[in-house]
N, C-alpha and C positions, 0 to 999 in steps of 0.2 A: 398164662393162657387158662381160660375157665375150663373146669372139668365137666364131664357129662352130667355129674351130679348137680353142679351149679346150673347147667342149662335146664335140667328138669325142674329145679326149684323156681327158676325164672318163669318157665312155662306154666307151672302150677299157679303161680301168683297171677299171671296174665289171664288165665282162663277159669280159675276156680269159681268165680261168680256165675259162670255160664253153665256149670254142670248141674243137672237136675237129678241125675241118678246114675249109678255105675252102669255102663253099657258094654263093658268088655272085661276080660281078665287077661293079665299079661301072658303072652304066648298063645292066646286063643283068638288071635286076629291076624288078618293079612290084608295086603293091597293086591288087587288084580288089575293089570293093564287092560283096559277095555277099548282104548283108542290110542294109536301111535305105534312106534316100533315095539317089537317084542310083545305083540298082541297075545293076551292070555297068560303072560308071565305072572307068577305068584311070588310075592315078597312077604315072607313071614315077619310079624312084628312081635318083639319080645319086650323086655323092660329096659332096653338100652335105646339111646338116641340114634336115629337114622337120618342123615342129611342127604338132601337131593340137590343136584345141580349139574351144570355143564362140565365141571371139573371131573376128571377121571378118578380123582382122589376121594370123591364123595361116596357114600354108601350106595346111593341109587343114581348113577351117572346117566344123564340124558343128553344125547348128541343133537342139540337143537339150539339155533341162534336166539330163539325167543326165551331161552332159559339162562338165568344168571349163573356165574360160576358156583356160588353157594346160594341156592334159591330158597329152599324151605327145609324144615325138619319135622319129623314125626317123633313123638315121645310118649311114653307112659307117664301119666301124671300122678299115679297112685290110686286113681279111681276110674280114669278113662284114658283113651288115647286122644291126643290133640295134634293139630298141625299148626306150625308157626311159620309165617313168612319171614325171611331173613333180609328184608329190605331189597327185594329183587326189583329189577327194572320193570317187568311186565306183570308182577303180582301173582298171587296164589288165590285160587277160587275154590270154594266149596259149594256145590249145587248152584254155580254161576254167581254166587255172592262173594265179593272180595274179602280176603282174610286180613284183618287189621289186628296186629298183635298175635294172639293165638286163638284157636277155636277148637272146641271139642268136636270130634267126629263120631257119628252114629252109624249103625249097621245100614248099608245101602247108600251112604253118602258118596258123592262123586267129587274127587279132588282133581282140579285141572292145574297143571304146571306146564307152562309153555303150551305146546300142542298135544301133550300127553294127558290122558284122563285115566286116573286110578279109581277103582271102586273099593271102598272100605267094607270088609266083611268081618263080623264078630259074632255071628249067631252061635247057638249052642253046638250045632254040628258043623264045624267049619269045613270039613271035608265035603260034606254033602252040598254046602253052600257054594264052595269053589267049583265043583263039577257042574252044578246047575248054572253057574255063571258062564262056564266054558260052553255049555250047550246053547245058552242065549247068544253068545258071540257068533255062533254058526248061522243065526237067523236075523240078528239085529245089528244095525249100524251103531257103533259105539259112540259116535259124536252126537247123532240126532236122536238115538233111541227108537227109531222107526225100523221097518224091515230093511234088510240089505238086498243087494242085487240077487244073490242066490235064492233068498226066500221069495223075492218077486217072481223070478223065473219059474219056480215051483208052482206058485199061485197062478201064474198065467197059463201054464199047462193044465192045471186042475180046473180052472174056471172056463177055459175054452172047451174042455171035454164036457163039463157040466152044461154049458150053453148049447152044445150040439145035442146032447142027450135029451134035454127038456125044451129045445127049440126056443131059447131065450137070447136076448141081446147081451153082448159084453162090450163095454166101452173102455178104452184106454186113453188116459189123459197124460201126456208128457209135458213137463214144464221145467224151465230153468231160470235162474236169476239173471236179469239183464245187466250187462257190463260188470259181472262179478269180479273180473280181473282188476278193474279200477278200484274196487273196495279193498282188495288185498294189497294193491300197490300203494294206495293213498293212506289206508288205515292200518295195514298190517294183517298178517294171516290170523292173528287172534281175533281181530274184529270180524274177519270173514267167517271164522268158525262160529262166532257168536250169532251172526246173521243166519247161518245154516241151521243152528239149533232153534233159534226163535221162529224161523219160517216153518220148520217141521212141526213145532209145537202149535203154531197158529192154524196150520192146515189140518193137523190131526184132530184138533178140537172142533172142527167144522165139517166133518164128513160122517157118513153113516157107519154103523157098526160093521156092516158086511163089506165095506170098501177096504182095499189093501193099499196102503201108502208106503212107498219105499224110496230110499235114496239109491239111485242106480249109477251115479257118476259123481264127479267132484261137486258141481252145483246143479246137477240134473236130478229130477224127481219123477216118479211115476205113480199114477193113481189108477188102480183097477176098479171099475165100477160095474159090478154085475147087474144085469137086468135094466140097464139104462140105454135108451135109444140114443142115436147120434144127436138129435135135437135136444134131448134132456141133458146129455153129457156136455154139450156146448153151453147150455145154460149154467150148469154147475161150474164149468171151467171159468166162465165169465164172473161168477160170484166169487170164486177163489182169487181170480186176478184182481178184482176190486178189493178183496180182503187184504191181499199182500200190499197193495198200493196204500191202503189206509192204516196199516199196522205200524205203530211207533217202534221201529227197531232202534236199539240203543247198545252202545258199548262204552264202558267207562264214563257214563253219564252224558255221552254225546250222541245226538240223533244221527241215524244213517238212513237216507232215503233209498228204498228198495222197490223195484218193480220186477215182474216176471212175465214171460211169454209162454203161451200154452198151445199145444197141438192135440187135436182130438181125432180118434179113429174108432170105428165100431165094427164088430163082427156081427153080421145080421143073422137072424134065425134061418135055419135051413141051408146055410152056406158053410162050406168047410174052409176054415182059415187057419193057417199054421201060425204058431207063436211069433216067428220072426217076421211074417208078413204083416201081422197086426202092429207089431212094434215099429217096423219100417214105415208103415202108413202114418202112424202117429208122429214119428220123427220127421217125416217129410212135411207134415202140417206145421210142426214146431218151427221148422226151417222157414216156412212161408211167413209165419207170425213174426219171427225175428227180423226177416228181411223186408217186412212191411212197416217197420217202425218200432217194433218191440212194445211191450206192455199191452198186448192184445192176444186174442185167440184166433186160431185158424183151423 
């Protein structure tokens, strides 16, 4: 059986041509779980090999059917840390790119194994970086990297108060992916996760700086649009609907057709609207859109 030293030598050979500069020091790096079970868990990285897989005998066990018994390994190469896929069924990904052989990881890289996402940290002050990441997890969805439900609810309270104070519109657009269960059932949950990440990225790149985009459920998203009237918010929602329909979603080089339905509601100036009232109004309109044939706004 090959020793850990042999494994490190193999990994160095595989990735040495990819290294451009030392990005870490042994013992001065860690992995943080930013999506999946054990959210926020910190896994220190030293100069030994750590294997990850479904087997409880691995160093980083993951109870996930999408993970192979021995799925991937992390190792210090002598100059950098690298991740290597161990011939897993569903692959290992760094920043959504599949790992073939081995790959150097750099500070801030995201490593996806099954449905778990690790963030690699190796900055000068690892303690500060870790605590900053934990703070981010309080407000960000680990899969899509947009606001989470908690951050959305805080923003909804804040923007409604601001709208009342300055007599401004506040529109809420709720939307979710049509027939998302079909994607999970036919392509698998990893494909579904990829669609969620790609959709969030596409929407985030096409909204205003002051808008608040959040993932508020499994495949449900919310967009808070300050100072947009109902008419203008419906116009924005339809542009986003067309954007989703035309975006080339892909997973493992295969195209996935995706559409979404949108519900729009607005808090009018001079009217007192509670957060749950605005949310329920937008949710009711989303229900109408989905029951009217999907891939539309209401």
